[in-house]
Backbone as CSV, one residue per row, in Angstrom:
resi,resn,N_x,N_y,N_z,CA_x,CA_y,CA_z,C_x,C_y,C_z
1,MET,-27.235,102.665,-85.657,-27.856,102.124,-84.456,-29.282,101.679,-84.763
2,SER,-29.700,100.602,-84.113,-31.043,100.067,-84.267,-31.956,100.657,-83.195
3,HIS,-33.202,100.954,-83.558,-34.158,101.532,-82.622,-35.355,100.599,-82.454
4,ARG,-35.859,100.526,-81.218,-37.043,99.714,-80.907,-37.898,100.466,-79.906
5,GLU,-39.201,100.310,-80.017,-40.112,100.879,-79.022,-40.483,99.777,-78.037
6,LEU,-40.171,100.014,-76.763,-40.462,99.067,-75.692,-41.004,99.821,-74.488
7,TYR,-41.593,99.086,-73.553,-42.060,99.702,-72.316,-40.859,99.960,-71.411
8,CYS,-40.764,101.184,-70.887,-39.687,101.547,-69.968,-40.272,101.699,-68.569
9,ASP,-39.735,100.956,-67.605,-40.221,101.035,-66.226,-39.939,102.400,-65.603
10,VAL,-38.828,103.014,-65.947,-38.462,104.307,-65.372,-39.359,105.413,-65.937
11,CYS,-39.537,105.417,-67.257,-40.389,106.433,-67.909,-41.883,106.128,-67.710
12,GLU,-42.201,104.900,-67.309,-43.573,104.418,-67.108,-44.420,104.558,-68.366
13,GLY,-43.855,104.136,-69.478,-44.564,104.168,-70.750,-43.689,103.616,-71.863
14,VAL,-44.239,103.605,-73.060,-43.502,103.135,-74.213,-42.498,104.206,-74.611
15,ALA,-41.261,103.780,-74.824,-40.189,104.714,-75.170,-39.320,104.102,-76.257
16,LEU,-38.564,104.942,-76.887,-37.644,104.506,-77.921,-36.354,104.005,-77.277
17,PHE,-35.952,102.782,-77.618,-34.713,102.195,-77.114,-33.767,102.042,-78.284
18,GLU,-32.478,102.189,-78.014,-31.490,101.995,-79.060,-30.374,101.093,-78.567
19,VAL,-29.701,100.477,-79.517,-28.567,99.610,-79.211,-27.326,100.492,-79.101
20,PRO,-26.638,100.433,-77.964,-25.406,101.218,-77.840,-24.294,100.566,-78.665
21,PRO,-23.179,101.246,-78.857,-22.054,100.592,-79.535,-21.670,99.319,-78.769
22,CYS,-21.679,98.191,-79.451,-21.463,96.891,-78.800,-20.008,96.479,-78.928
23,VAL,-19.343,96.306,-77.799,-17.941,95.890,-77.794,-17.787,94.378,-77.978
24,ASP,-18.912,93.628,-77.865,-18.867,92.176,-78.007,-19.041,91.719,-79.449
25,GLY,-19.290,92.653,-80.359,-19.411,92.305,-81.768,-20.787,91.843,-82.202
26,HIS,-21.835,92.082,-81.394,-23.190,91.687,-81.768,-23.781,92.573,-82.858
27,GLY,-23.322,93.804,-82.959,-23.893,94.742,-83.926,-25.316,95.111,-83.543
28,ILE,-26.241,95.119,-84.516,-27.632,95.502,-84.226,-28.379,94.421,-83.461
29,ASP,-27.811,93.216,-83.356,-28.440,92.122,-82.609,-28.002,92.084,-81.153
30,CYS,-27.361,93.128,-80.675,-26.896,93.186,-79.297,-28.088,93.093,-78.341
31,PRO,-28.012,92.260,-77.299,-29.129,92.120,-76.366,-29.269,93.299,-75.400
32,GLU,-28.305,94.215,-75.398,-28.364,95.374,-74.510,-29.042,96.536,-75.235
33,LEU,-30.008,97.156,-74.563,-30.718,98.306,-75.126,-30.736,99.431,-74.109
34,ILE,-30.762,100.679,-74.587,-30.788,101.847,-73.710,-31.967,102.735,-74.093
35,CYS,-32.744,103.159,-73.080,-33.868,104.061,-73.299,-33.327,105.434,-73.705
36,THR,-33.846,105.970,-74.797,-33.380,107.281,-75.248,-33.953,108.401,-74.397
37,GLY,-34.994,108.114,-73.613,-35.606,109.133,-72.765,-34.888,109.334,-71.446
38,CYS,-34.592,108.234,-70.751,-34.025,108.351,-69.406,-32.654,107.699,-69.266
39,GLY,-32.248,106.871,-70.232,-30.950,106.213,-70.162,-30.956,104.871,-69.459
40,ALA,-32.135,104.385,-69.064,-32.221,103.075,-68.407,-31.786,101.992,-69.387
41,ALA,-31.079,100.995,-68.879,-30.599,99.901,-69.712,-31.411,98.641,-69.452
42,VAL,-31.662,97.874,-70.508,-32.328,96.581,-70.388,-31.528,95.567,-71.200
43,VAL,-31.670,94.309,-70.832,-31.043,93.223,-71.572,-32.154,92.302,-72.041
44,ILE,-32.194,92.038,-73.329,-33.193,91.155,-73.908,-32.578,89.765,-73.963
45,ALA,-33.234,88.794,-73.340,-32.725,87.430,-73.315,-33.802,86.474,-73.804
46,THR,-33.399,85.470,-74.557,-34.326,84.444,-75.011,-33.929,83.118,-74.374
47,PHE,-34.915,82.276,-74.149,-34.684,80.982,-73.532,-35.273,79.894,-74.414
48,MET,-34.575,78.783,-74.525,-35.096,77.624,-75.237,-35.485,76.579,-74.205
49,VAL,-36.700,76.078,-74.313,-37.197,75.082,-73.377,-37.479,73.803,-74.159
50,PRO,-36.845,72.686,-73.793,-37.091,71.439,-74.517,-38.495,70.911,-74.218
51,VAL,-39.082,70.294,-75.220,-40.410,69.708,-75.063,-40.239,68.268,-74.604
52,SER,-40.987,67.899,-73.595,-40.928,66.547,-73.071,-41.541,65.566,-74.065
53,ARG,-40.859,64.461,-74.317,-41.373,63.458,-75.260,-42.633,62.805,-74.715
54,SER,-42.719,62.626,-73.410,-43.894,61.961,-72.847,-45.151,62.797,-73.062
55,ALA,-45.027,64.096,-73.054,-46.183,64.955,-73.279,-46.586,64.932,-74.754
56,GLU,-45.615,64.788,-75.659,-45.906,64.753,-77.087,-46.552,63.432,-77.494
57,GLY,-46.029,62.329,-76.978,-46.439,61.018,-77.440,-47.748,60.499,-76.862
58,ARG,-48.203,61.071,-75.786,-49.425,60.577,-75.152,-50.654,60.931,-75.961
59,ARG,-51.545,59.974,-76.046,-52.843,60.231,-76.671,-53.911,60.004,-75.627
60,HIS,-54.861,60.888,-75.622,-55.942,60.777,-74.648,-56.937,59.728,-75.142
61,ARG,-57.151,58.707,-74.317,-58.143,57.684,-74.638,-59.276,57.795,-73.631
62,PRO,-60.484,57.873,-74.112,-61.617,57.938,-73.174,-61.717,56.658,-72.348
63,ALA,-62.093,56.807,-71.123,-62.249,55.656,-70.227,-63.425,54.798,-70.685
64,ARG,-63.240,53.495,-70.592,-64.324,52.594,-70.970,-65.270,52.424,-69.793
65,ARG,-66.518,52.447,-70.104,-67.538,52.291,-69.069,-68.313,50.989,-69.284
66,ALA,-68.587,50.347,-68.196,-69.393,49.123,-68.271,-70.846,49.493,-68.459
67,ALA,-71.537,48.724,-69.280,-72.949,49.017,-69.545,-73.846,48.430,-68.498
């Protein structure tokens, strides 16, 4: 089993979390974790956010001022 230290809302502090036996075949990369102190379960999820091309391609040009 894999162990991680994370903040537990139930214990109100940092606690040791472990991966339970995963029936989905994730092994140690299972997104489900259980607090070894109180038994609270958490799910770790990651999100991918695409970067907008318009934000990447824009260049800031200073405004021209008349003399």
